[in-house]
Every structure is written in structure tokens, then in C-alpha cells.
NUVO-210873 format. One record per atom (N, C-alpha, C): residue number from 1; chain; atom name; x, y, z. Coordinates in steps of 0.001 Angstrom, whole numbers, plus 500000, padded with zeros to 6 digits. Example, Ala and Ser with C-alpha at 12.3 -4.5 7.8 and 13.67 -1.06 7.14 Angstrom:
REM residues 2
pos = 1 unit = A site = N x = 513190 y = 494310 z = 507800
pos = 1 unit = A site = CA x = 512300 y = 495500 z = 507800
pos = 1 unit = A site = C x = 513200 y = 496700 z = 507800
pos = 2 unit = A site = N x = 512850 y = 497750 z = 507080
pos = 2 unit = A site = CA x = 513670 y = 498940 z = 507140
pos = 2 unit = A site = C x = 512900 y = 500030 z = 507870
END
This chain:
REM residues 101
pos = 1 unit = A site = N x = 005485 y = 361152 z = 335811
pos = 1 unit = A site = CA x = 005619 y = 360490 z = 334522
pos = 1 unit = A site = C x = 006664 y = 361193 z = 333666
pos = 2 unit = A site = N x = 006596 y = 362515 z = 333634
pos = 2 unit = A site = CA x = 007529 y = 363273 z = 332805
pos = 2 unit = A site = C x = 008969 y = 363116 z = 333314
pos = 3 unit = A site = N x = 009143 y = 363063 z = 334653
pos = 3 unit = A site = CA x = 010481 y = 362882 z = 335218
pos = 3 unit = A site = C x = 011049 y = 361521 z = 334848
pos = 4 unit = A site = N x = 010198 y = 360484 z = 334915
pos = 4 unit = A site = CA x = 010659 y = 359138 z = 334550
pos = 4 unit = A site = C x = 011071 y = 359099 z = 333090
pos = 5 unit = A site = N x = 010314 y = 359728 z = 332239
pos = 5 unit = A site = CA x = 010627 y = 359775 z = 330813
pos = 5 unit = A site = C x = 011946 y = 360516 z = 330578
pos = 6 unit = A site = N x = 012117 y = 361638 z = 331278
pos = 6 unit = A site = CA x = 013343 y = 362418 z = 331157
pos = 6 unit = A site = C x = 014552 y = 361601 z = 331642
pos = 7 unit = A site = N x = 014395 y = 360916 z = 332778
pos = 7 unit = A site = CA x = 015475 y = 360088 z = 333324
pos = 7 unit = A site = C x = 015812 y = 358946 z = 332357
pos = 8 unit = A site = N x = 014813 y = 358332 z = 331789
pos = 8 unit = A site = CA x = 015039 y = 357229 z = 330830
pos = 8 unit = A site = C x = 015755 y = 357748 z = 329589
pos = 9 unit = A site = N x = 015379 y = 358925 z = 329144
pos = 9 unit = A site = CA x = 016041 y = 359539 z = 327994
pos = 9 unit = A site = C x = 017522 y = 359794 z = 328306
pos = 10 unit = A site = N x = 017802 y = 360264 z = 329518
pos = 10 unit = A site = CA x = 019196 y = 360484 z = 329925
pos = 10 unit = A site = C x = 019962 y = 359165 z = 329942
pos = 11 unit = A site = N x = 019343 y = 358106 z = 330444
pos = 11 unit = A site = CA x = 019987 y = 356787 z = 330471
pos = 11 unit = A site = C x = 020308 y = 356314 z = 329058
pos = 12 unit = A site = N x = 019356 y = 356491 z = 328152
pos = 12 unit = A site = CA x = 019560 y = 356081 z = 326763
pos = 12 unit = A site = C x = 020666 y = 356900 z = 326098
pos = 13 unit = A site = N x = 020691 y = 358192 z = 326379
pos = 13 unit = A site = CA x = 021754 y = 359037 z = 325823
pos = 13 unit = A site = C x = 023113 y = 358617 z = 326368
pos = 14 unit = A site = N x = 023169 y = 358278 z = 327651
pos = 14 unit = A site = CA x = 024419 y = 357799 z = 328249
pos = 14 unit = A site = C x = 024866 y = 356491 z = 327625
pos = 15 unit = A site = N x = 023909 y = 355581 z = 327402
pos = 15 unit = A site = CA x = 024224 y = 354300 z = 326771
pos = 15 unit = A site = C x = 024727 y = 354520 z = 325343
pos = 16 unit = A site = N x = 024089 y = 355423 z = 324624
pos = 16 unit = A site = CA x = 024524 y = 355714 z = 323250
pos = 16 unit = A site = C x = 025930 y = 356311 z = 323248
pos = 17 unit = A site = N x = 026220 y = 357159 z = 324205
pos = 17 unit = A site = CA x = 027561 y = 357753 z = 324296
pos = 17 unit = A site = C x = 028604 y = 356672 z = 324549
pos = 18 unit = A site = N x = 028278 y = 355688 z = 325383
pos = 18 unit = A site = CA x = 029218 y = 354581 z = 325641
pos = 18 unit = A site = C x = 029427 y = 353750 z = 324377
pos = 19 unit = A site = N x = 028350 y = 353489 z = 323659
pos = 19 unit = A site = CA x = 028453 y = 352739 z = 322398
pos = 19 unit = A site = C x = 029319 y = 353510 z = 321402
pos = 20 unit = A site = N x = 029111 y = 354809 z = 321306
pos = 20 unit = A site = CA x = 029898 y = 355643 z = 320388
pos = 20 unit = A site = C x = 031383 y = 355622 z = 320764
pos = 21 unit = A site = N x = 031683 y = 355727 z = 322065
pos = 21 unit = A site = CA x = 033090 y = 355688 z = 322515
pos = 21 unit = A site = C x = 033723 y = 354347 z = 322193
pos = 22 unit = A site = N x = 032973 y = 353266 z = 322417
pos = 22 unit = A site = CA x = 033478 y = 351936 z = 322123
pos = 22 unit = A site = C x = 033744 y = 351773 z = 320617
pos = 23 unit = A site = N x = 032828 y = 352244 z = 319790
pos = 23 unit = A site = CA x = 033005 y = 352159 z = 318337
pos = 23 unit = A site = C x = 034230 y = 352956 z = 317898
pos = 24 unit = A site = N x = 034445 y = 354114 z = 318501
pos = 24 unit = A site = CA x = 035613 y = 354933 z = 318175
pos = 24 unit = A site = C x = 036898 y = 354224 z = 318592
pos = 25 unit = A site = N x = 036881 y = 353582 z = 319739
pos = 25 unit = A site = CA x = 038062 y = 352833 z = 320189
pos = 25 unit = A site = C x = 038358 y = 351685 z = 319223
pos = 26 unit = A site = N x = 037330 y = 351000 z = 318784
pos = 26 unit = A site = CA x = 037520 y = 349902 z = 317834
pos = 26 unit = A site = C x = 038079 y = 350423 z = 316506
pos = 27 unit = A site = N x = 037569 y = 351560 z = 316055
pos = 27 unit = A site = CA x = 038058 y = 352146 z = 314805
pos = 27 unit = A site = C x = 039539 y = 352496 z = 314937
pos = 28 unit = A site = N x = 039911 y = 353128 z = 316062
pos = 28 unit = A site = CA x = 041313 y = 353492 z = 316276
pos = 28 unit = A site = C x = 042204 y = 352261 z = 316377
pos = 29 unit = A site = N x = 041710 y = 351226 z = 317058
pos = 29 unit = A site = CA x = 042479 y = 349983 z = 317165
pos = 29 unit = A site = C x = 042718 y = 349379 z = 315786
pos = 30 unit = A site = N x = 041687 y = 349382 z = 314941
pos = 30 unit = A site = CA x = 041814 y = 348833 z = 313587
pos = 30 unit = A site = C x = 042808 y = 349655 z = 312771
pos = 31 unit = A site = N x = 042753 y = 350987 z = 312902
pos = 31 unit = A site = CA x = 043706 y = 351846 z = 312185
pos = 31 unit = A site = C x = 045131 y = 351585 z = 312648
pos = 32 unit = A site = N x = 045321 y = 351436 z = 313956
pos = 32 unit = A site = CA x = 046655 y = 351170 z = 314489
pos = 32 unit = A site = C x = 047176 y = 349823 z = 314017
pos = 33 unit = A site = N x = 046310 y = 348817 z = 313977
pos = 33 unit = A site = CA x = 046710 y = 347497 z = 313500
pos = 33 unit = A site = C x = 047107 y = 347556 z = 312027
pos = 34 unit = A site = N x = 046346 y = 348290 z = 311236
pos = 34 unit = A site = CA x = 046653 y = 348443 z = 309814
pos = 34 unit = A site = C x = 047987 y = 349165 z = 309631
pos = 35 unit = A site = N x = 048221 y = 350183 z = 310425
pos = 35 unit = A site = CA x = 049474 y = 350932 z = 310364
pos = 35 unit = A site = C x = 050648 y = 350034 z = 310754
pos = 36 unit = A site = N x = 050473 y = 349263 z = 311811
pos = 36 unit = A site = CA x = 051527 y = 348346 z = 312244
pos = 36 unit = A site = C x = 051843 y = 347336 z = 311149
pos = 37 unit = A site = N x = 050815 y = 346813 z = 310508
pos = 37 unit = A site = CA x = 051028 y = 345859 z = 309420
pos = 37 unit = A site = C x = 051779 y = 346499 z = 308254
pos = 38 unit = A site = N x = 051483 y = 347763 z = 307966
pos = 38 unit = A site = CA x = 052200 y = 348432 z = 306875
pos = 38 unit = A site = C x = 053665 y = 348649 z = 307261
pos = 39 unit = A site = N x = 053940 y = 348936 z = 308539
pos = 39 unit = A site = CA x = 055325 y = 349084 z = 308991
pos = 39 unit = A site = C x = 056080 y = 347768 z = 308833
pos = 40 unit = A site = N x = 055452 y = 346688 z = 309281
pos = 40 unit = A site = CA x = 056090 y = 345368 z = 309189
pos = 40 unit = A site = C x = 056346 y = 345001 z = 307726
pos = 41 unit = A site = N x = 055362 y = 345251 z = 306862
pos = 41 unit = A site = CA x = 055520 y = 344938 z = 305435
pos = 41 unit = A site = C x = 056646 y = 345766 z = 304824
pos = 42 unit = A site = N x = 056738 y = 347039 z = 305196
pos = 42 unit = A site = CA x = 057797 y = 347891 z = 304669
pos = 42 unit = A site = C x = 059163 y = 347409 z = 305145
pos = 43 unit = A site = N x = 059265 y = 347067 z = 306405
pos = 43 unit = A site = CA x = 060528 y = 346567 z = 306959
pos = 43 unit = A site = C x = 060953 y = 345306 z = 306211
pos = 44 unit = A site = N x = 060012 y = 344406 z = 305982
pos = 44 unit = A site = CA x = 060311 y = 343178 z = 305243
pos = 44 unit = A site = C x = 060690 y = 343490 z = 303800
pos = 45 unit = A site = N x = 059973 y = 344411 z = 303169
pos = 45 unit = A site = CA x = 060254 y = 344796 z = 301778
pos = 45 unit = A site = C x = 061672 y = 345339 z = 301639
pos = 46 unit = A site = N x = 062120 y = 346074 z = 302653
pos = 46 unit = A site = CA x = 063475 y = 346640 z = 302640
pos = 46 unit = A site = C x = 064533 y = 345591 z = 302973
pos = 47 unit = A site = N x = 064101 y = 344378 z = 303334
pos = 47 unit = A site = CA x = 065047 y = 343309 z = 303651
pos = 47 unit = A site = C x = 065659 y = 343431 z = 305043
pos = 48 unit = A site = N x = 065000 y = 344162 z = 305904
pos = 48 unit = A site = CA x = 065479 y = 344352 z = 307273
pos = 48 unit = A site = C x = 064928 y = 343231 z = 308145
pos = 49 unit = A site = N x = 065798 y = 342668 z = 308964
pos = 49 unit = A site = CA x = 065375 y = 341653 z = 309924
pos = 49 unit = A site = C x = 065419 y = 342288 z = 311304
pos = 50 unit = A site = N x = 064273 y = 342317 z = 311936
pos = 50 unit = A site = CA x = 064179 y = 342907 z = 313274
pos = 50 unit = A site = C x = 064832 y = 341959 z = 314271
pos = 51 unit = A site = N x = 065818 y = 342467 z = 314997
pos = 51 unit = A site = CA x = 066482 y = 341634 z = 315994
pos = 51 unit = A site = C x = 065592 y = 341494 z = 317228
pos = 52 unit = A site = N x = 065801 y = 340445 z = 318026
pos = 52 unit = A site = CA x = 064948 y = 340207 z = 319196
pos = 52 unit = A site = C x = 064924 y = 341375 z = 320193
pos = 53 unit = A site = N x = 066042 y = 342078 z = 320335
pos = 53 unit = A site = CA x = 066096 y = 343187 z = 321294
pos = 53 unit = A site = C x = 065699 y = 344521 z = 320670
pos = 54 unit = A site = N x = 065320 y = 344523 z = 319402
pos = 54 unit = A site = CA x = 064984 y = 345751 z = 318678
pos = 54 unit = A site = C x = 063472 y = 345940 z = 318613
pos = 55 unit = A site = N x = 063025 y = 347148 z = 318881
pos = 55 unit = A site = CA x = 061592 y = 347446 z = 318790
pos = 55 unit = A site = C x = 061207 y = 347642 z = 317325
pos = 56 unit = A site = N x = 059916 y = 347586 z = 317060
pos = 56 unit = A site = CA x = 059423 y = 347824 z = 315703
pos = 56 unit = A site = C x = 059787 y = 349236 z = 315275
pos = 57 unit = A site = N x = 059766 y = 350162 z = 316203
pos = 57 unit = A site = CA x = 060138 y = 351557 z = 315933
pos = 57 unit = A site = C x = 061596 y = 351636 z = 315477
pos = 58 unit = A site = N x = 062466 y = 350949 z = 316173
pos = 58 unit = A site = CA x = 063888 y = 350967 z = 315809
pos = 58 unit = A site = C x = 064128 y = 350301 z = 314452
pos = 59 unit = A site = N x = 063444 y = 349190 z = 314213
pos = 59 unit = A site = CA x = 063585 y = 348508 z = 312928
pos = 59 unit = A site = C x = 063050 y = 349376 z = 311793
pos = 60 unit = A site = N x = 061933 y = 350056 z = 312034
pos = 60 unit = A site = CA x = 061370 y = 350938 z = 311012
pos = 60 unit = A site = C x = 062321 y = 352091 z = 310718
pos = 61 unit = A site = N x = 062881 y = 352690 z = 311755
pos = 61 unit = A site = CA x = 063831 y = 353787 z = 311553
pos = 61 unit = A site = C x = 065028 y = 353298 z = 310740
pos = 62 unit = A site = N x = 065502 y = 352118 z = 311053
pos = 62 unit = A site = CA x = 066636 y = 351555 z = 310298
pos = 62 unit = A site = C x = 066245 y = 351318 z = 308845
pos = 63 unit = A site = N x = 065037 y = 350805 z = 308614
pos = 63 unit = A site = CA x = 064559 y = 350566 z = 307242
pos = 63 unit = A site = C x = 064413 y = 351875 z = 306471
pos = 64 unit = A site = N x = 064061 y = 352925 z = 307186
pos = 64 unit = A site = CA x = 063898 y = 354240 z = 306564
pos = 64 unit = A site = C x = 065213 y = 355002 z = 306441
pos = 65 unit = A site = N x = 066253 y = 354441 z = 307036
pos = 65 unit = A site = CA x = 067585 y = 355058 z = 307030
pos = 65 unit = A site = C x = 067594 y = 356401 z = 307743
pos = 66 unit = A site = N x = 066855 y = 356461 z = 308861
pos = 66 unit = A site = CA x = 066818 y = 357663 z = 309688
pos = 66 unit = A site = C x = 066966 y = 357245 z = 311147
pos = 67 unit = A site = N x = 067166 y = 358217 z = 312008
pos = 67 unit = A site = CA x = 067258 y = 357929 z = 313439
pos = 67 unit = A site = C x = 065857 y = 357795 z = 314038
pos = 68 unit = A site = N x = 065816 y = 357213 z = 315206
pos = 68 unit = A site = CA x = 064526 y = 357089 z = 315907
pos = 68 unit = A site = C x = 063957 y = 358466 z = 316239
pos = 69 unit = A site = N x = 064817 y = 359408 z = 316561
pos = 69 unit = A site = CA x = 064312 y = 360756 z = 316879
pos = 69 unit = A site = C x = 063727 y = 361419 z = 315633
pos = 70 unit = A site = N x = 064338 y = 361181 z = 314460
pos = 70 unit = A site = CA x = 063766 y = 361714 z = 313213
pos = 70 unit = A site = C x = 062408 y = 361070 z = 312928
pos = 71 unit = A site = N x = 062323 y = 359774 z = 313188
pos = 71 unit = A site = CA x = 061055 y = 359065 z = 312997
pos = 71 unit = A site = C x = 059989 y = 359637 z = 313931
pos = 72 unit = A site = N x = 060359 y = 359851 z = 315183
pos = 72 unit = A site = CA x = 059427 y = 360437 z = 316148
pos = 72 unit = A site = C x = 058962 y = 361820 z = 315697
pos = 73 unit = A site = N x = 059879 y = 362621 z = 315165
pos = 73 unit = A site = CA x = 059530 y = 363957 z = 314673
pos = 73 unit = A site = C x = 058510 y = 363868 z = 313542
pos = 74 unit = A site = N x = 058732 y = 362935 z = 312624
pos = 74 unit = A site = CA x = 057810 y = 362775 z = 311504
pos = 74 unit = A site = C x = 056420 y = 362381 z = 312005
pos = 75 unit = A site = N x = 056375 y = 361449 z = 312947
pos = 75 unit = A site = CA x = 055082 y = 361053 z = 313510
pos = 75 unit = A site = C x = 054415 y = 362243 z = 314182
pos = 76 unit = A site = N x = 055187 y = 362989 z = 314953
pos = 76 unit = A site = CA x = 054653 y = 364143 z = 315669
pos = 76 unit = A site = C x = 054094 y = 365192 z = 314703
pos = 77 unit = A site = N x = 054744 y = 365340 z = 313544
pos = 77 unit = A site = CA x = 054311 y = 366309 z = 312542
pos = 77 unit = A site = C x = 053206 y = 365762 z = 311641
pos = 78 unit = A site = N x = 052808 y = 364512 z = 311859
pos = 78 unit = A site = CA x = 051748 y = 363916 z = 311053
pos = 78 unit = A site = C x = 052209 y = 363453 z = 309690
pos = 79 unit = A site = N x = 053504 y = 363238 z = 309550
pos = 79 unit = A site = CA x = 054076 y = 362798 z = 308275
pos = 79 unit = A site = C x = 054090 y = 361272 z = 308249
pos = 80 unit = A site = N x = 053666 y = 360700 z = 307136
pos = 80 unit = A site = CA x = 053765 y = 359256 z = 306942
pos = 80 unit = A site = C x = 055206 y = 358975 z = 306514
pos = 81 unit = A site = N x = 056013 y = 358352 z = 307375
pos = 81 unit = A site = CA x = 057431 y = 358176 z = 307057
pos = 81 unit = A site = C x = 057687 y = 357270 z = 305859
pos = 82 unit = A site = N x = 056836 y = 356296 z = 305653
pos = 82 unit = A site = CA x = 057017 y = 355404 z = 304499
pos = 82 unit = A site = C x = 056720 y = 356168 z = 303215
pos = 83 unit = A site = N x = 055647 y = 356930 z = 303221
pos = 83 unit = A site = CA x = 055291 y = 357756 z = 302065
pos = 83 unit = A site = C x = 056428 y = 358717 z = 301739
pos = 84 unit = A site = N x = 056971 y = 359354 z = 302768
pos = 84 unit = A site = CA x = 058065 y = 360299 z = 302577
pos = 84 unit = A site = C x = 059291 y = 359604 z = 301994
pos = 85 unit = A site = N x = 059621 y = 358447 z = 302519
pos = 85 unit = A site = CA x = 060770 y = 357665 z = 302034
pos = 85 unit = A site = C x = 060600 y = 357355 z = 300542
pos = 86 unit = A site = N x = 059429 y = 356838 z = 300187
pos = 86 unit = A site = CA x = 059175 y = 356473 z = 298792
pos = 86 unit = A site = C x = 059174 y = 357699 z = 297883
pos = 87 unit = A site = N x = 058596 y = 358793 z = 298352
pos = 87 unit = A site = CA x = 058525 y = 360019 z = 297568
pos = 87 unit = A site = C x = 059919 y = 360601 z = 297321
pos = 88 unit = A site = N x = 060749 y = 360634 z = 298346
pos = 88 unit = A site = CA x = 062092 y = 361205 z = 298208
pos = 88 unit = A site = C x = 062961 y = 360416 z = 297238
pos = 89 unit = A site = N x = 062657 y = 359160 z = 297048
pos = 89 unit = A site = CA x = 063443 y = 358313 z = 296163
pos = 89 unit = A site = C x = 062784 y = 358106 z = 294798
pos = 90 unit = A site = N x = 061677 y = 358818 z = 294558
pos = 90 unit = A site = CA x = 060982 y = 358722 z = 293279
pos = 90 unit = A site = C x = 060205 y = 357434 z = 293103
pos = 91 unit = A site = N x = 060118 y = 356645 z = 294153
pos = 91 unit = A site = CA x = 059421 y = 355371 z = 294049
pos = 91 unit = A site = C x = 057908 y = 355532 z = 294127
pos = 92 unit = A site = N x = 057481 y = 356565 z = 294793
pos = 92 unit = A site = CA x = 056043 y = 356805 z = 294935
pos = 92 unit = A site = C x = 055415 y = 357073 z = 293578
pos = 93 unit = A site = N x = 056095 y = 357865 z = 292775
pos = 93 unit = A site = CA x = 055613 y = 358174 z = 291428
pos = 93 unit = A site = C x = 055510 y = 356897 z = 290586
pos = 94 unit = A site = N x = 056526 y = 356040 z = 290704
pos = 94 unit = A site = CA x = 056521 y = 354781 z = 289951
pos = 94 unit = A site = C x = 055356 y = 353907 z = 290394
pos = 95 unit = A site = N x = 055109 y = 353848 z = 291683
pos = 95 unit = A site = CA x = 054002 y = 353037 z = 292198
pos = 95 unit = A site = C x = 052658 y = 353563 z = 291692
pos = 96 unit = A site = N x = 052519 y = 354879 z = 291679
pos = 96 unit = A site = CA x = 051280 y = 355480 z = 291195
pos = 96 unit = A site = C x = 051072 y = 355178 z = 289715
pos = 97 unit = A site = N x = 052151 y = 355204 z = 288932
pos = 97 unit = A site = CA x = 052046 y = 354895 z = 287499
pos = 97 unit = A site = C x = 051631 y = 353463 z = 287286
pos = 98 unit = A site = N x = 052170 y = 352558 z = 288093
pos = 98 unit = A site = CA x = 051811 y = 351145 z = 287981
pos = 98 unit = A site = C x = 050346 y = 350949 z = 288337
pos = 99 unit = A site = N x = 049853 y = 351647 z = 289357
pos = 99 unit = A site = CA x = 048450 y = 351525 z = 289757
pos = 99 unit = A site = C x = 047516 y = 352068 z = 288690
pos = 100 unit = A site = N x = 047893 y = 353161 z = 288047
pos = 100 unit = A site = CA x = 047055 y = 353771 z = 287020
pos = 100 unit = A site = C x = 047082 y = 352927 z = 285756
pos = 101 unit = A site = N x = 048245 y = 352465 z = 285399
pos = 101 unit = A site = CA x = 048428 y = 351706 z = 284148
pos = 101 unit = A site = C x = 047929 y = 350342 z = 284252
END
């Protein structure tokens, strides 16, 4: 009886671990989708038209006025490239003032 209970507990723990992994994957997918949407919105805001042969990465780098390798470096360092772009041009401060006011 005790072995069956222990085995059932292990099965339940395994099932819970699978549910947790699935929930984490869904959360990451949602974050990636949100990030992609912000990239597309920024590219459009900058008036950039992504050409058919151009990746979203290339269009974003062009909108940010940096190279793809610079964009990759920022991602690797955990820097939000759009935030950095806006901050360097003083636009971030203006946006924050508009949100507060």
C-alpha cells in the first residue's frame, strides 16, 4: 500500500512538473509575442518599411540607426534597444512626463 501511494505521489509530481514547464513555455511565448509587437510598432513609428527580403531584426536595426551586430550586442547584454534609442534622444523623458501629466 505504501509503495503504491509513493508511486502515485511520484506520478503526480511528474505531472505537476510537466504542467509547470508548459505554463513557463506559454509565458515565454507571450513575452516574445509582446516584444515582437513592440518591435513592429517601433519600426512603423519610425516610418520604416520592412522590405520583403529584410528580416525584422534588420528592419529594427535600421529603425534604431545601428548595425545588426550592435543590435545583437545590446540583446546579449540585456539592453532594451528601443528604450536605449529613446533615452539617448531625450524622448524617454518626454514620454514619462506625458504619462505622469
